[in-house]
N, C-alpha and C positions, 0 to 999 in steps of 0.2 A: 636887294643888295647884290651887286655883282660878285661872283666868286673869284678869288685870286687864282690865277693860273699857276700850277706848280712849276717851280724852277727845274727845267729838264737836266741841268748840270749836277744837281745835288746828289742823285744816286751814284754817279761815278766817283765823286769825292768821298762819299760814305764808304764805298767799296775799297777805294785806294787807301784810305786812311785807317780803316778797321776791317780788313777782309775776313778775319777769322770769325767774327760774330755772324757775318752774312753766310759764310760757309757752314757754320754750325746749323743755321736755320735750314739751308738747302739740304744738308745731309739728313736732318731729321725728317724733312718733307719727302725726299726722294728715296732715301735708303741707299744711295749710291756710295761707292767707295771714293775716298779722297786721296789722290796721289800728289804729293808735293814734288817739286823739282827745283833744285837750286839753279839759278840763272848762270849761264845762258845755254840755249840750244838743245834742250831736251825735246824729243819729238812729241809735241802735244797731241798731234793727230792720232798717234798710236794709243796714247792714254785714253783719249776720247772714244776711239774705236773699240777699246776693251771694256767700255761701259762705265768708266770712272770719270771723275771730274779733276782735271789738272789744275793745280794751284802753285803759282810761282812763289818761291821763298827767297826774299831779299833782305839783307841785313843793314843796308845803308840807313842811317838815321836812328838806329836802335841803341838806346843807352846801355852801356855794358857794365854789368856788376858781377856776373857769375862766370862768364866764358873765359876770362883771363886766367882762371885757375886750371883750365883744361887745354887751352890752345896758346901758342906763343904770342906774346904781346906785339910782335912785329907783323902779325897777320893783318890783312886788310879788314876794314869795317864790314865789308860785304860778307865775308866768310865768318868773322867773329860774331856778327849780328845774327846770322842764321843759327849758329850754335846757341847763342843767348836765348833766342826764341824757344828752342827746344828745352833748354835747361829750366826755363821759367814755366814750362807746361803749355805754352801757347800752341805748340804744334802737336799736342797729344791727339788732336782730332784726325791726324793723318793716318791712313791705313798702309802707307808705304811712302818711300821717298827715293827719287833718282838724283844722284849727284854726278855731274859730268866732270870728266877729267880735262880741265883746261889750263890748270896751273898747279904749282906745288901746294897752294892753300886748299884747293878743292880736293886734291889727292889726300892730304892730311885730314881734311874734314870727313871724308868717307871712312877712313880707318878709325878715327875718333868716334864717329857715329856708331860703327859696328861694335866698338868696345863698350861705349857708355850706354847704348840703348839696344841691347841684343834682341829684344822682343819686337822691335820695329823693323819690318822688312825694308831693306835698304839695298839699292843696286847702284853699281858704278858704271856710268856710261863712258866707255873708253873711246872718245872721239879722236879721229886721226889728226895729228898735229901738222903733218906735212901734206897740205891739200893737193899739191901738184904731183904727188907720187902716183905712179900708174896703178898701184894696188889699193889706193885709199878708198875708192868708191866701193870696191868689192868688200873690203874690210868693214866699212861703215854699214853696208847692207846686212852683213852677218851680225853686227852689233844690234841693229834694229830688230832683226828676227829673234835674237836672244832676249832682248828687252820685251818684245811682244809676248813671248812665252811666259816670262816672269809676271807680266801684267795679267795675263789670262789666269795664271795660278791664283793671284790675289782676288780678282774680280769674279772668276768663274765663267767669264765670257770670252770666247776665242776672238782673235782679231781676224775676221773673215774678210774676203774681198769686198763684199757688200757693205760691211760695217766701216771698213777703211775708206771706201769710195764715198760713202755718205759723210764721214768725218772730214775728209779732204774738201768736199764741196762746201761744208759749213765754214771751215776755216778760210777757204778762198773768198767766200762771200764776206766774211768778217774783215779780212785784210783789205778787200776792195773798198768797203765802207770807211775803214780807218784811213786809207790813202786819200779818200775824198775829204775827210775831216782835216787831214794835214794840209791839203790844198786850200781849204777854207781859212785855215789859220794864216796862210800867206796872203790871201786876198782880202779877208775881212777880220783883221786882228782885234778890232775893237770888241767884237762879239765872240769870235773864235780865238780867244787869247791862248798863248802858249800854256798857261797854267790850266786852263780848262781842257784843251785838246790832249795834253799829256796825261791829265787825270783820266780821260777816256782810254788812252793807251795803257796806262798802268792798271786800270781796273779790269781790262780784258784778260789779263793774265791771272786774275783771281776770281773769276766768275764763269759760269757755264756760257760757252760761246753763243749758243742759240738764244739764251735769255739776254745776253749783252747786245746782240743784234736788235732785239725787240726794243731795248732801252734806247738804242741809238736812233730809232725811227722818230722819237719825240724831239730830237734836237732841231734847232732853227736853220734847217737846210735852205730855206728860201731867202735868207738874208743876202742882200746884194753886196757886191764887192765895194770896198771903200778906198779912198785915197790912202795909199800906204807909202808915199814918197818920203815922208818925214822920218820914217823908222829905218834904222840900220839893220841890215840882214846879216845874220851870223850862221856859221856852220859849226856844229858841236861834235867833237870826237871824245869818246869816253866809254865807260862800261855801263854805269847806271846813273840816274839823276841824283847826284850826291853833291851837296845836301839836297834833300827833297824839295826845299823851298826855292831852288835855283830857277825854276821856270817862272815863278812869281816875280823874281828879281828881273828876269828878262822883260816881262811886261811892264813893270814899274819904270824901267830905265829906257824904254822905247826900243828894245831889241827884238827883232822878229826871227824866228827859226826858219832858215832857208833850207836846212837839211841837217841830219844828225846820224851818228853811228851808234847810238845808245841801244842796248839790247831790248829795252822796252819802248824804244822810239821808232823812227822810220825804218831802221834796219830790220825790224821784226815783220814789216809788211811789204818790203820792196820786191820780194819774189814770191809768186804763188807756186803751188804744187800741181803738176800735171795730173789731172784726174782720169787718166786712161793708161792702158798698157800695164807695165810692171809697176804697181803702186809703191812697193817698197823702194824700187829703183827711183821713182819720182821723188820720194822723200829725200833720198840721197842726193839727187840732182839739185833739189832746192837748197840743201845745206851747202853744197859745193859752190852754188851760185851766189850765196849771200856775201855781203861785205865781210871780209875776214875779221874774226874776233882777235883782240890783242892776245898774243901767245901762240896763234896758229902760224905756222911757217909759210911764208911766201917769198919768192925771190926778192931781195931788198930793193932792187931797182924797180921792179914791177909794182911792188907794194907802194912805193912813193909816187910813181907815175899814175897809178890808179887812184890814189888818194887825191892828188892834184886835179885829176879829171872830174872827180865827184864834187870837189869844192867849186870848180869853175862852172860846172853844169848847174849847180844849185843857184848860182847868181849871188852867192854870199860876198860881202865886202870884207869879212874877216873870219877868223877861226878861233874858237874857244876850246881848249883841251881841259877835260875834267879827269884828272889823273888821281886814282885812289892812292892814298899814302901807303907805302910798303908794297906797291905793285911793281915788281921788277920788270914784268913784260911791258907795261906802259912806259916805264922809265927808259927802257931799252929802245923802243920805237920812236919816242917823241923827238929826240934831237934830229933825226933824219927828216922828219916831217917839218919841223921848225925851220931847218936850213933851206929846204925846198921852197917853203912859203916865202922866206925872206928873199931868196933869189928871184922870185916871181912878184915881189912887191905886194904880198898879201899879208896884212897885219895879223898877228896872232897873240893870244893870251894863254899862258899855261897856269892852271890852277891845281894845286895839290890839295885834295879834299879828304876829309875824314870826320866821322862823328866824334872822334876823340881829339880835341884840341884845335879844330879848325873853326875860326870865327866867321859866322855868317855876315856880320857887319864888315869885316875885312874883305870878304869876297865881293860884297856889294860895292865897296869903295873901288876895288880894282876893276870891276865890271863897268862902273860909271865912268872911270877914266878911259877905259877901252872904248866905250860907246862914243865918248867925245872925240877920240882919235878918228873913229870911223866916220863921224859926222863932219869932221873937218874943224871942230872947235879947238882941237889941240894939234900941235905940229907932230 
């Protein structure tokens, strides 16, 4: 009797849906320290070079029952969900956590964490907000050096040039493979669906990179491209895939991802780190070259022009905004982007999302209508 071939996509969904069970197994097996980092933009290569396993902490889709007693109810689901995970004990496996300063919520989250969980090492990554400032690169390099010393204190392993070089090479190889997966999604969406590919992306932030690379080798890379003309291509701007089911809705409604700016999407792999010269400087250069995160300051005109250029180069027919409820930074940027898209006759849909009070069926209905507009079925 022929043995059924294992489904190569299953491990990625298992990691993405329940990363903490997998991390517990890995910690027990390897004895390595586990360093959490609240998304976005913690320097994972530094964590890896210090001998620890970096694990992203994201709160989207987490049911809230305890966090509202500690953090204002007008905080976004991402920040509130991260606190909920800790209050419920899910994050007790962490040996430390890095919280980046990207908005008021993450700043408040850091101070809350220090007060509520004083026994858990917690560091605040003070990312530069004004990327074009002449001193921003020097400032960020000093931050990375400071964070590397903190990591070494926790793990007992210094971030040496050899360790960092090896870490950068591993992460570059991983990003190259993920970029190939993203391209497959655009050419062979029947097999490389958005739901599957984004599960691969989501899982890479919650699993050792070298082991994740091994898992990716079993994917059906030899699948030939298929006719994709009947599917509408969209570009997505947002922070996280919220609600988590959104990529499955894209597949169901015949929408193909042509590009995105989600922190666990294409934005995370678009730029590699130079593995030569000043390695800390290379990490800084990568950060400065990435698509700016909502809340980083860029000249408003350049911000809009660069956004339009990314949308056009992706070949997308329309743009979907996934704006977290209560996110002032996203609300501030969106009107300029929407006006620019309208002037250039590019359809767009703005979705305000939250795990508290946002109906998935309502989002599906709006996406379905938007897809009909893109396909020409609606005026």
